[in-house]
ZAGUTI-454884 format. One line per 10 residues: number of its first residue (from 1); their letters; for each residue x, y, z of N, C-alpha, C. Coordinates in steps of 0.2 Angstrom, whole numbers, plus 5000, padded with zeros to 4 digits. Layout:
<nodes>
NUM	A	X:Y:Z:X:Y:Z:X:Y:Z  ...
</nodes>
This chain:
<nodes>
1	XXXXXXXXXX	4445:5018:4858:4448:5012:4856:4443:5006:4854  4446:5002:4849:4441:4997:4848:4443:4991:4851  4438:4988:4853:4439:4981:4857:4434:4976:4855  4435:4970:4854:4430:4965:4853:4424:4965:4858  4419:4962:4856:4413:4962:4862:4414:4959:4868  4419:4954:4868:4420:4951:4874:4424:4955:4878  4428:4960:4876:4432:4965:4881:4429:4971:4880  4422:4973:4879:4419:4979:4878:4420:4984:4883  4420:4981:4890:4422:4986:4895:4428:4990:4894  4433:4988:4891:4439:4991:4890:4439:4997:4886
11	XXXXXXXXXX	4434:4998:4883:4433:5005:4879:4432:5010:4883  4431:5009:4890:4431:5014:4895:4437:5016:4897  4440:5021:4897:4447:5023:4898:4449:5021:4906  4444:5023:4910:4445:5022:4918:4446:5016:4919  4441:5011:4916:4442:5005:4917:4448:5001:4915  4450:5003:4908:4456:5001:4905:4462:5002:4910  4463:5008:4913:4468:5009:4918:4468:5004:4924  4462:5003:4926:4462:4999:4932:4463:4992:4931  4460:4989:4925:4462:4983:4922:4469:4981:4921  4473:4986:4918:4480:4985:4917:4484:4985:4924
21	XXXXXXXXXX	4481:4989:4928:4486:4990:4935:4484:4983:4939  4478:4981:4939:4476:4975:4942:4480:4968:4940  4481:4969:4933:4485:4963:4930:4492:4962:4933  4495:4968:4936:4501:4968:4939:4500:4966:4946  4496:4970:4949:4495:4970:4957:4493:4963:4959  4488:4960:4955:4485:4954:4958:4490:4947:4958  4494:4948:4953:4499:4942:4953:4503:4943:4959  4506:4949:4962:4509:4950:4968:4505:4947:4974  4498:4948:4973:4494:4946:4979:4494:4939:4980  4493:4935:4974:4493:4928:4974:4500:4925:4977
31	XXXXXXXXXX	4504:4928:4974:4511:4926:4977:4511:4927:4985  4508:4932:4987:4508:4934:4995:4503:4928:4998  4499:4927:4995:4494:4922:4998:4497:4915:4999  4500:4913:4993:4503:4906:4993:4509:4906:4998  4513:4912:4998:4519:4911:5003:4516:4912:5010  4511:4916:5012:4508:4916:5019:4505:4908:5020  4502:4905:5017:4499:4898:5019:4506:4893:5019  4510:4894:5015:4516:4890:5015:4520:4891:5022  4521:4897:5023:4525:4900:5029:4521:4897:5035  4515:4898:5036:4511:4896:5042:4512:4888:5042
41	XXXXXXXXXX	4511:4884:5037:4511:4877:5038:4519:4875:5039  4523:4879:5036:4531:4877:5038:4532:4878:5046  4529:4883:5049:4530:4885:5055:4526:4881:5060  4521:4878:5058:4516:4874:5062:4515:4867:5061  4514:4866:5054:4513:4859:5051:4506:4857:5054  4501:4862:5054:4495:4861:5057:4489:4863:5052  4484:4859:5051:4478:4861:5046:4474:4866:5050  4474:4866:5057:4470:4871:5061:4474:4878:5061  4481:4877:5060:4484:4884:5059:4482:4887:5053  4481:4884:5048:4479:4886:5041:4471:4889:5042
51	XXXXXXXXXX	4468:4886:5045:4461:4888:5047:4461:4895:5051  4465:4895:5056:4465:4901:5060:4468:4906:5056  4473:4906:5052:4476:4911:5048:4470:4914:5043  4466:4910:5040:4461:4912:5036:4455:4916:5040  4454:4913:5046:4449:4916:5050:4451:4923:5052  4458:4924:5054:4461:4930:5056:4460:4935:5050  4462:4933:5044:4461:4937:5039:4454:4939:5037  4449:4936:5038:4443:4937:5036:4437:4939:5041  4439:4938:5048:4434:4940:5053:4433:4947:5053  4437:4952:5052:4435:4958:5052:4430:4960:5047
61	XXXXXXXXXX	4430:4956:5041:4425:4957:5035:4419:4955:5038  4419:4949:5042:4412:4947:5045:4409:4952:5049  4414:4956:5054:4411:4960:5058:4410:4967:5056  4414:4969:5051:4413:4976:5049:4411:4978:5042  4410:4973:5038:4408:4975:5031:4402:4978:5030  4396:4975:5034:4389:4979:5033:4390:4986:5035  4394:4988:5040:4394:4994:5042:4399:4998:5037  4404:4995:5035:4408:4998:5029:4404:5000:5024  4399:4996:5022:4396:4998:5016:4392:5004:5017  4389:5005:5022:4386:5012:5024:4390:5017:5024
71	XXXXXXXXXX	4396:5016:5027:4402:5022:5027:4404:5024:5020  4405:5019:5016:4409:5021:5009:4404:5025:5005  4398:5024:5006:4393:5028:5002:4394:5036:5003  4397:5038:5009:4399:5044:5010:4405:5047:5008  4409:5042:5006:4417:5044:5004:4418:5044:4996  4423:5048:4994:4425:5048:4987:4429:5040:4987  4425:5036:4983:4428:5029:4982:4435:5029:4980  4436:5034:4975:4443:5033:4972:4448:5035:4978  4447:5040:4981:4452:5041:4987:4452:5036:4992  4447:5033:4993:4446:5028:4999:4450:5021:4996
81	XXXXXXXXXX	4449:5020:4989:4453:5014:4987:4461:5015:4987  4462:5021:4986:4470:5023:4986:4473:5022:4992  4469:5024:4997:4473:5024:5004:4472:5016:5006  4467:5013:5005:4467:5006:5007:4473:5002:5004  4474:5003:4997:4479:4999:4994:4485:5002:4996  4487:5008:4998:4493:5010:5001:4494:5006:5008  4488:5005:5012:4490:5002:5018:4491:4995:5017  4488:4991:5012:4489:4985:5010:4497:4984:5009  4499:4989:5005:4507:4989:5003:4510:4989:5010  4509:4993:5014:4513:4993:5020:4513:4987:5024
91	XXXXXXXXXX	4507:4983:5024:4507:4976:5028:4511:4972:5024  4512:4971:5017:4516:4967:5013:4523:4968:5015  4525:4974:5015:4532:4976:5016:4535:4974:5023  4530:4975:5028:4531:4973:5034:4532:4966:5036  4528:4962:5032:4529:4954:5033:4535:4953:5029  4537:4955:5024:4543:4954:5020:4549:4955:5025  4549:4961:5028:4555:4962:5033:4556:4957:5038  4549:4955:5041:4551:4950:5047:4553:4944:5044  4550:4942:5039:4552:4935:5036:4559:4934:5034  4562:4940:5030:4568:4940:5028:4574:4940:5034
101	XXXXXXXXXX	4572:4943:5039:4576:4944:5045:4575:4938:5050  4571:4933:5048:4570:4928:5053:4566:4929:5059  4563:4935:5060:4560:4937:5066:4552:4934:5066  4550:4932:5060:4544:4931:5060:4541:4925:5064  4535:4925:5067:4532:4920:5071:4525:4919:5068  4522:4913:5071:4515:4912:5069:4510:4917:5071  4512:4920:5077:4507:4925:5080:4508:4931:5076  4514:4933:5073:4515:4939:5069:4511:4938:5063  4511:4932:5060:4508:4932:5053:4501:4933:5054  4498:4930:5060:4491:4930:5061:4489:4938:5063
111	XXXXXXXXXX	4493:4941:5066:4492:4948:5067:4491:4952:5061  4497:4951:5057:4496:4955:5051:4490:4953:5046  4489:4946:5046:4483:4944:5043:4477:4948:5044  4476:4949:5051:4470:4952:5055:4470:4959:5052  4476:4963:5052:4476:4969:5050:4474:4970:5043  4477:4965:5039:4475:4966:5031:4467:4964:5030  4464:4960:5034:4457:4959:5035:4453:4965:5037  4456:4970:5041:4453:4975:5043:4453:4980:5037  4459:4981:5033:4458:4985:5028:4454:4983:5022  4454:4976:5021:4449:4973:5016:4441:4974:5017
121	XXXXXXXXXX	4440:4974:5024:4433:4976:5025:4430:4982:5022  4435:4987:5021:4433:4993:5017:4435:4993:5010  4441:4990:5009:4443:4991:5002:4439:4986:4996  4437:4980:4999:4433:4976:4994:4427:4979:4992  4422:4981:4996:4416:4984:4994:4417:4990:4991  4422:4994:4993:4424:5001:4989:4426:4999:4982  4430:4994:4981:4432:4992:4974:4426:4989:4970  4422:4985:4974:4416:4982:4969:4411:4988:4967  4411:4993:4971:4406:4999:4970:4409:5004:4965  4415:5004:4964:4419:5009:4960:4419:5007:4953
131	XXXXXXXXXX	4418:5000:4952:4418:4998:4945:4413:5001:4941  4407:5002:4944:4401:5004:4940:4402:5011:4938  4407:5015:4941:4408:5022:4939:4414:5022:4934  4418:5016:4934:4423:5016:4928:4421:5015:4921  4415:5012:4920:4412:5010:4914:4408:5016:4912  4409:5017:4905:4405:5023:4903:4398:5021:4901  4396:5014:4900:4389:5012:4899:4387:5007:4904  4381:5008:4906:4379:5003:4911:4379:4996:4908  4378:4995:4902:4376:4988:4900:4383:4985:4899  4389:4989:4900:4395:4986:4900:4397:4983:4908
141	XXXXXXXXXX	4393:4984:4913:4395:4982:4919:4396:4975:4920  4392:4971:4917:4393:4964:4918:4399:4961:4915  4401:4964:4909:4407:4963:4906:4413:4965:4910  4412:4970:4914:4418:4972:4918:4419:4968:4924  4414:4966:4927:4414:4962:4933:4417:4955:4931  4416:4952:4924:4418:4946:4922:4426:4947:4920  4428:4953:4917:4435:4954:4916:4439:4955:4922  4436:4957:4927:4439:4958:4934:4441:4951:4936  4437:4946:4935:4438:4939:4937:4443:4936:4932  4443:4938:4926:4448:4936:4921:4455:4937:4923
151	XXXXXXXXXX	4456:4944:4925:4463:4945:4926:4465:4943:4934  4459:4942:4938:4461:4939:4944:4463:4932:4944  4460:4928:4939:4462:4922:4938:4467:4920:4934  4469:4925:4929:4476:4924:4926:4482:4925:4932  4480:4930:4936:4485:4931:4941:4486:4925:4946  4480:4922:4947:4479:4916:4951:4483:4910:4948  4483:4910:4941:4487:4905:4937:4495:4907:4937  4497:4913:4936:4504:4915:4936:4507:4915:4943  4503:4919:4947:4506:4921:4954:4509:4914:4958  4505:4909:4959:4506:4903:4963:4512:4900:4960
161	XXXXXXXXXX	4512:4899:4953:4518:4896:4950:4524:4900:4952  4524:4906:4951:4530:4909:4952:4532:4909:4960  4527:4910:4964:4528:4909:4971:4531:4902:4972  4530:4897:4970:4532:4890:4971:4539:4890:4970  4542:4893:4964:4549:4893:4963:4553:4898:4967  4550:4904:4968:4553:4909:4973:4554:4907:4980  4549:4903:4983:4549:4901:4989:4555:4896:4990  4555:4891:4985:4560:4886:4985:4567:4889:4984  4568:4895:4980:4575:4897:4979:4577:4903:4985  4572:4907:4987:4573:4912:4990:4570:4913:4997
171	XXXXXXXXXX	4564:4909:4998:4561:4910:5003:4554:4915:5003  4550:4914:5008:4543:4917:5007:4544:4925:5008  4549:4927:5011:4550:4935:5012:4550:4939:5005  4553:4935:5000:4554:4938:4994:4547:4939:4990  4543:4934:4991:4536:4935:4989:4532:4941:4992  4532:4942:4997:4529:4947:5001:4532:4954:4999  4538:4954:4998:4541:4960:4995:4539:4962:4988  4539:4957:4984:4536:4957:4977:4529:4960:4976  4525:4957:4981:4517:4959:4982:4518:4967:4984  4522:4969:4989:4522:4976:4991:4523:4981:4985
181	XXXXXXXXXX	4529:4979:4981:4530:4983:4976:4524:4983:4970  4521:4978:4969:4516:4978:4964:4509:4982:4966  4509:4984:4972:4503:4988:4974:4504:4996:4970  4510:4997:4969:4511:5004:4966:4508:5005:4959  4506:5000:4955:4503:5000:4949:4496:5003:4950  4492:4999:4955:4485:5001:4957:4485:5009:4959  4490:5010:4964:4490:5017:4966:4491:5022:4960  4495:5021:4956:4496:5025:4950:4489:5026:4946  4486:5020:4945:4480:5020:4940:4474:5024:4944  4473:5023:4950:4468:5026:4954:4469:5034:4954
191	XXXXXXXXXX	4476:5036:4954:4476:5043:4954:4475:5046:4946  4477:5041:4942:4476:5044:4934:4469:5044:4932  4464:5041:4936:4457:5041:4934:4454:5048:4933  4450:5049:4928:4446:5055:4928:4439:5054:4927  4435:5056:4931:4427:5055:4931:4424:5061:4931  4418:5061:4927:4414:5067:4926:4410:5068:4932  4408:5063:4936:4404:5064:4942:4408:5060:4948  4407:5064:4954:4411:5061:4960:4409:5054:4961  4413:5049:4962:4411:5042:4963:4409:5042:4970  4404:5045:4972:4401:5045:4979:4394:5042:4979
201	XXXXXXXXXX	4392:5037:4983:4385:5034:4981:4380:5038:4983  4380:5042:4990:4374:5047:4992:4378:5052:4995  4380:5057:4992:4383:5063:4994:4379:5066:5000  4372:5067:4999:4367:5070:5003:4367:5066:5011  4369:5060:5011:4369:5057:5017:4374:5058:5022  4378:5063:5021:4384:5065:5025:4382:5065:5033  4376:5068:5034:4374:5070:5041:4370:5065:5044  4368:5059:5040:4364:5054:5043:4368:5049:5046  4365:5045:5050:4368:5039:5054:4369:5033:5050  4376:5032:5049:4378:5026:5045:4376:5019:5048
211	XXXXXXXXXX	4374:5019:5054:4372:5013:5057:4365:5012:5055  4361:5017:5055:4354:5017:5052:4354:5015:5045  4359:5017:5041:4359:5016:5034:4361:5008:5034  4366:5006:5038:4368:4999:5037:4361:4994:5038  4357:4996:5044:4351:4993:5045:4346:4992:5039  4346:4998:5036:4342:4999:5030:4344:4995:5024  4350:4994:5023:4353:4990:5018:4352:4982:5019  4352:4980:5026:4350:4973:5028:4343:4972:5027  4339:4977:5029:4331:4976:5027:4330:4976:5020  4334:4980:5016:4333:4979:5009:4334:4972:5006
221	XXXXXXXXXX	4340:4970:5009:4341:4963:5006:4337:4958:5009  4334:4959:5015:4329:4954:5018:4322:4954:5014  4320:4960:5013:4313:4961:5009:4313:4959:5002  4319:4960:4999:4319:4958:4992:4321:4951:4991  4316:4946:4990:4318:4939:4990:4323:4937:4986  4324:4939:4980:4330:4937:4975:4336:4938:4978  4338:4944:4981:4344:4947:4984:4345:4942:4990  4339:4940:4994:4340:4937:5001:4343:4930:4999  4340:4927:4994:4342:4920:4993:4348:4919:4990  4350:4924:4985:4356:4924:4982:4362:4925:4987
231	XXXXXXXXXX	4361:4929:4992:4365:4930:4997:4367:4924:5001  4361:4921:5003:4361:4915:5007:4365:4910:5003  4363:4909:4997:4367:4904:4993:4374:4905:4992  4377:4911:4991:4383:4912:4990:4387:4911:4997  4384:4913:5002:4386:4912:5009:4388:4905:5011  4383:4901:5010:4383:4894:5012:4388:4891:5007  4388:4892:5001:4394:4890:4996:4401:4892:4999  4402:4898:5001:4408:4900:5003:4410:4897:5009  4405:4896:5014:4406:4892:5020:4409:4886:5020  4406:4882:5015:4408:4874:5014:4413:4873:5009
241	XXXXXXXXXX	4413:4877:5003:4418:4876:4998:4423:4879:4997  4423:4886:4999:4430:4890:4999:4436:4887:5003  4434:4884:5009:4440:4881:5013:4444:4876:5009  4442:4873:5003:4446:4869:4999:4452:4873:4997  4452:4879:4996:4457:4883:4994:4462:4884:5000  4459:4885:5006:4464:4886:5012:4468:4880:5014  4465:4873:5013:4468:4867:5014:4473:4865:5009  4474:4869:5003:4478:4867:4998:4485:4865:5000  4488:4870:5005:4495:4868:5007:4495:4861:5010  4490:4859:5015:4490:4853:5018:4489:4847:5013
251	XXXXXXXXXX	4485:4849:5008:4484:4844:5002:4490:4843:4999  4494:4847:4997:4500:4847:4993:4505:4843:4997  4505:4845:5003:4512:4842:5007:4510:4835:5011  4504:4836:5014:4502:4830:5019:4499:4824:5015  4495:4826:5010:4491:4820:5007:4495:4818:5000  4498:4823:4996:4501:4822:4990:4508:4821:4991  4511:4822:4997:4518:4822:4998:4522:4826:4994  4520:4832:4992:4523:4837:4987:4527:4842:4991  4529:4847:4987:4534:4853:4989:4530:4859:4988  4533:4865:4988:4530:4872:4986:4528:4871:4979
261	XXXXXXXXXX	4532:4868:4974:4530:4867:4967:4524:4864:4967  4522:4859:4971:4516:4855:4970:4510:4860:4971  4511:4864:4977:4505:4868:4979:4505:4874:4974  4510:4876:4970:4509:4880:4964:4505:4877:4959  4507:4870:4957:4504:4867:4952:4496:4866:4953  4494:4864:4960:4488:4863:4962:4484:4870:4960  4487:4875:4963:4483:4882:4963:4483:4883:4955  4487:4882:4951:4487:4883:4944:4481:4879:4941  4480:4873:4944:4474:4869:4941:4468:4873:4942  4468:4875:4948:4462:4880:4951:4461:4886:4946
271	XXXXXXXXXX	4467:4889:4944:4467:4895:4940:4465:4894:4934  4467:4888:4930:4465:4886:4923:4457:4886:4923  4454:4882:4928:4447:4882:4928:4444:4889:4929  4447:4892:4934:4443:4898:4935:4444:4904:4929  4449:4903:4925:4450:4908:4920:4446:4905:4914  4444:4899:4913:4440:4897:4908:4433:4899:4910  4431:4899:4917:4424:4901:4919:4424:4908:4918  4429:4912:4919:4429:4920:4918:4428:4922:4911  4432:4919:4907:4431:4920:4899:4424:4918:4897  4422:4913:4899:4415:4911:4898:4410:4916:4900
281	XXXXXXXXXX	4411:4919:4906:4405:4924:4908:4407:4930:4905  4413:4932:4902:4413:4938:4899:4411:4938:4892  4411:4931:4889:4408:4931:4882:4400:4931:4882  4397:4930:4888:4390:4929:4888:4386:4936:4886  4381:4936:4883:4377:4942:4881:4374:4944:4888  4371:4951:4887:4368:4954:4894:4361:4950:4895  4359:4947:4890:4351:4945:4891:4352:4937:4894  4358:4934:4895:4358:4928:4897:4356:4927:4905  4352:4922:4906:4350:4921:4913:4355:4919:4918  4357:4924:4921:4363:4924:4926:4361:4919:4932
291	XXXXXXXXXX	4355:4920:4934:4353:4917:4940:4353:4909:4939  4352:4906:4933:4353:4899:4932:4360:4898:4932  4365:4901:4929:4371:4900:4930:4374:4900:4937  4371:4905:4941:4373:4905:4948:4371:4899:4952  4365:4897:4952:4363:4891:4956:4366:4885:4953  4366:4883:4947:4370:4877:4945:4377:4877:4946  4381:4882:4946:4387:4882:4947:4389:4881:4955  4385:4883:4959:4385:4883:4966:4384:4875:4968  4380:4871:4964:4379:4864:4966:4386:4861:4963  4388:4863:4957:4394:4861:4954:4400:4861:4958
301	XXXXXXXXXX	4400:4867:4962:4406:4869:4967:4406:4863:4972  4401:4862:4975:4401:4856:4980:4403:4849:4977  4400:4848:4971:4402:4841:4968:4410:4842:4967  4412:4847:4964:4419:4847:4962:4424:4847:4969  4423:4850:4974:4426:4849:4980:4426:4842:4982  4420:4839:4982:4420:4832:4984:4425:4827:4979  4424:4828:4973:4429:4824:4969:4436:4826:4970  4438:4832:4971:4445:4834:4972:4448:4831:4979  4443:4830:4984:4445:4827:4990:4448:4820:4989  4446:4816:4983:4449:4809:4983:4455:4809:4979
311	XXXXXXXXXX	4458:4815:4977:4465:4815:4974:4470:4812:4979  4474:4807:4975:4480:4804:4979:4486:4804:4975  4486:4807:4969:4492:4808:4965:4492:4815:4963  4498:4818:4962:4498:4825:4959:4494:4827:4953  4496:4822:4947:4493:4824:4942:4485:4823:4942  4482:4819:4946:4475:4819:4947:4472:4825:4951  4476:4827:4955:4474:4833:4960:4475:4839:4955  4479:4840:4951:4479:4846:4947:4473:4845:4942  4471:4839:4939:4466:4839:4935:4459:4841:4938  4458:4838:4944:4452:4839:4948:4451:4846:4952
321	XXXXXXXXXX	4458:4849:4951:4457:4856:4954:4454:4861:4949  4454:4859:4943:4451:4864:4938:4444:4865:4939  4440:4860:4939:4433:4861:4940:4431:4865:4946  4435:4864:4952:4434:4868:4958:4435:4876:4956  4440:4877:4953:4440:4885:4950:4435:4887:4946  4433:4883:4941:4428:4884:4936:4421:4886:4939  4419:4882:4944:4413:4883:4948:4413:4889:4952  4419:4890:4956:4419:4895:4961:4419:4902:4957  4421:4902:4951:4422:4909:4947:4415:4910:4945  4412:4905:4941:4405:4906:4938:4400:4908:4944
331	XXXXXXXXXX	4400:4905:4949:4395:4907:4955:4396:4914:4957  4403:4916:4958:4403:4923:4961:4402:4928:4956  4404:4927:4950:4403:4932:4945:4396:4933:4944  4392:4928:4943:4385:4928:4942:4382:4931:4947  4383:4929:4953:4380:4932:4959:4381:4940:4960  4388:4941:4959:4390:4949:4960:4386:4953:4954  4386:4951:4948:4383:4954:4943:4376:4955:4944  4372:4950:4946:4364:4950:4947:4364:4955:4952  4367:4955:4958:4366:4960:4964:4367:4967:4961  4372:4968:4958:4374:4975:4955:4369:4977:4950
341	XXXXXXXXXX	4366:4973:4946:4362:4975:4941:4354:4976:4944  4353:4972:4949:4346:4972:4952:4345:4978:4957  4350:4980:4960:4349:4985:4966:4350:4992:4963  4347:4997:4965:4348:5004:4963:4355:5006:4966  4358:5011:4962:4365:5014:4963:4365:5017:4970  4360:5020:4973:4361:5022:4980:4361:5017:4985  4360:5011:4983:4360:5006:4988:4365:5001:4987  4369:5002:4981:4374:4997:4979:4380:4996:4984  4382:5001:4987:4387:5000:4992:4386:4996:4997  4379:4996:5001:4377:4992:5006:4376:4985:5004
351	XXXXXXXXXX	4373:4985:4998:4372:4977:4996:4379:4974:4994  4383:4977:4990:4390:4975:4989:4394:4974:4995  4392:4977:5000:4395:4975:5007:4393:4969:5010  4386:4968:5009:4383:4962:5011:4386:4955:5007  4387:4957:5001:4390:4952:4996:4397:4950:4999  4401:4955:5000:4408:4954:5003:4408:4950:5009  4402:4952:5014:4402:4949:5020:4401:4941:5019  4396:4940:5014:4395:4933:5012:4400:4928:5009  4404:4932:5004:4409:4929:5001:4416:4928:5005  4417:4933:5009:4423:4933:5013:4423:4933:5020
361	XXXXXXXXXX	4417:4935:5023:4416:4936:5030:4414:4929:5033  4409:4925:5030:4407:4918:5033:4413:4913:5032  4416:4912:5026:4420:4907:5024:4426:4906:5029  4428:4911:5034:4434:4909:5038:4431:4904:5044  4424:4904:5046:4421:4900:5050:4421:4893:5047  4420:4892:5040:4420:4886:5037:4428:4883:5037  4433:4889:5037:4440:4886:5037:4441:4883:5043  4439:4887:5049:4440:4884:5056:4438:4877:5056  4431:4876:5054:4428:4869:5054:4432:4864:5050  4434:4866:5043:4438:4861:5040:4444:4860:5042
371	XXXXXXXXXX	4448:4865:5045:4455:4864:5047:4454:4859:5054  4450:4860:5058:4449:4856:5064:4446:4849:5061  4442:4848:5057:4440:4842:5054:4447:4838:5051  4451:4842:5047:4457:4839:5044:4461:4836:5049  4462:4840:5055:4466:4837:5060:4464:4831:5064  4457:4831:5063:4454:4824:5067:4453:4819:5062  4451:4819:5056:4450:4814:5051:4454:4814:5045  4458:4819:5044:4462:4819:5038:4460:4825:5033  4464:4827:5030:4462:4833:5025:4457:4830:5019  4459:4824:5016:4454:4822:5012:4447:4821:5014
381	XXXXXXXXXX	4445:4818:5020:4439:4817:5022:4436:4824:5025  4439:4829:5027:4437:4835:5028:4434:4839:5022  4437:4838:5016:4435:4841:5010:4429:4838:5008  4429:4830:5009:4424:4827:5007:4417:4829:5010  4417:4830:5017:4411:4832:5020:4409:4839:5019  4414:4843:5018:4412:4850:5016:4409:4850:5009  4411:4847:5004:4409:4847:4997:4402:4843:4997  4400:4839:5001:4394:4836:5002:4389:4840:5004  4390:4844:5009:4386:4849:5013:4384:4854:5008  4389:4856:5004:4389:4862:5000:4384:4860:4994
391	XXXXXXXXXX	4385:4854:4992:4380:4851:4986:4373:4851:4989  4372:4849:4994:4365:4848:4997:4362:4855:4998  4365:4859:5001:4362:4866:5003:4361:4870:4996  4366:4869:4992:4365:4873:4985:4359:4870:4981  4358:4863:4981:4352:4861:4977:4346:4863:4980  4345:4863:4986:4339:4867:4990:4337:4874:4988  4343:4878:4988:4342:4885:4987:4341:4886:4979  4344:4881:4975:4342:4882:4968:4335:4881:4966  4332:4876:4970:4324:4875:4969:4321:4881:4972  4323:4884:4977:4320:4891:4979:4320:4896:4974
401	XXXXXXXXXX	4326:4897:4972:4326:4903:4967:4323:4902:4961  4322:4896:4959:4319:4894:4952:4311:4897:4953  4308:4897:4959:4302:4899:4960:4301:4906:4960  4307:4910:4960:4307:4917:4960:4309:4920:4953  4309:4917:4948:4312:4919:4941:4308:4925:4939  4302:4926:4940:4298:4932:4938:4300:4937:4941  4301:4938:4947:4304:4943:4952:4311:4945:4949  4315:4940:4948:4322:4942:4946:4322:4945:4939  4318:4942:4934:4317:4945:4927:4315:4953:4927  4310:4954:4932:4308:4960:4933:4312:4966:4936
411	XXXX	4316:4963:4940:4321:4968:4943:4327:4969:4939  4329:4965:4933:4334:4965:4929:4332:4970:4923  4326:4972:4923:4324:4976:4917:4327:4983:4918  4329:4987:4913:4332:4993:4913:4327:4998:4915
</nodes>
């Protein structure tokens, strides 16, 4: 099939199947996330509770993702992704039942978030690694990563808006139900994929010790300076800047005095910026210096969160949410693509597990910090402090990575 250059990864049939399925599934996922945050804030009225929810959902990733990266290199990634998605469906349907019947409590929501985080610690590095097997040409990988972000952020724009209306009309339980049903699209796509070679990173390592492989992956990232500083940069950015999304329900209700619709509009603002960033990254040619995009967007992420923290009206909040989404997506896409391109395939599972650890494993600790700060000094001031710290650390690491341009260019050579 013929596609324009911006959509070149869709020429690969397996990736086309996955892309279509994710377009459906991710809208349900964003409805689930918005509904879960609103449910927790409705049950507790606490910023700290939102931080605890994000911590519960992500702490398994913090603890398990490096080890999971060593394990998935022994597995058929396609089968592993199928069963992980099926388990996520089960969690969504369970939460829907508890919410619709009125049995749900804050502890139940946190427990199910913890279970979902346990599944995600395997599902996310598995999905990141499988993308390289879905595309027929290696040079299409960066476009596939960017298109993944495009569909993710289209879903981020559609899902929260729908969720806001569904919550107001029917309650959070219907959002969880719709998410559970949406997982069936990905289950079908994964089953329908046909690959010439098995999507297994290192088939010969079946008898080796996965713990030793995990340590070897950590040493690889430590000894290769560009990967080391990229991972540190994206981890610090996630720690200080990602909590801005977690505190959105508090920002919508406590600061802006809004309703579930307000939360949906704020997240739509984030999604518009994120979609713009995704399309920009998808349109870039393979020779573009992604390391510069990564470092500058991390600095911009901190500045955007700082500006967003001063929002006091709904229209201004929506307007300032867009740069937050733009910088977040550009930083994560560029870092993801750089790491996948620079490291050899046999080590990709472990490196992408460390990326998952940096992007999703550490931010929950930032959510706990920002949530506690929000209760002590207010949601706006909490976001201001986090944005300022993100800006400072990102600027320092940008200067460090600028001195490693030679190593990065050499690693990117085919």
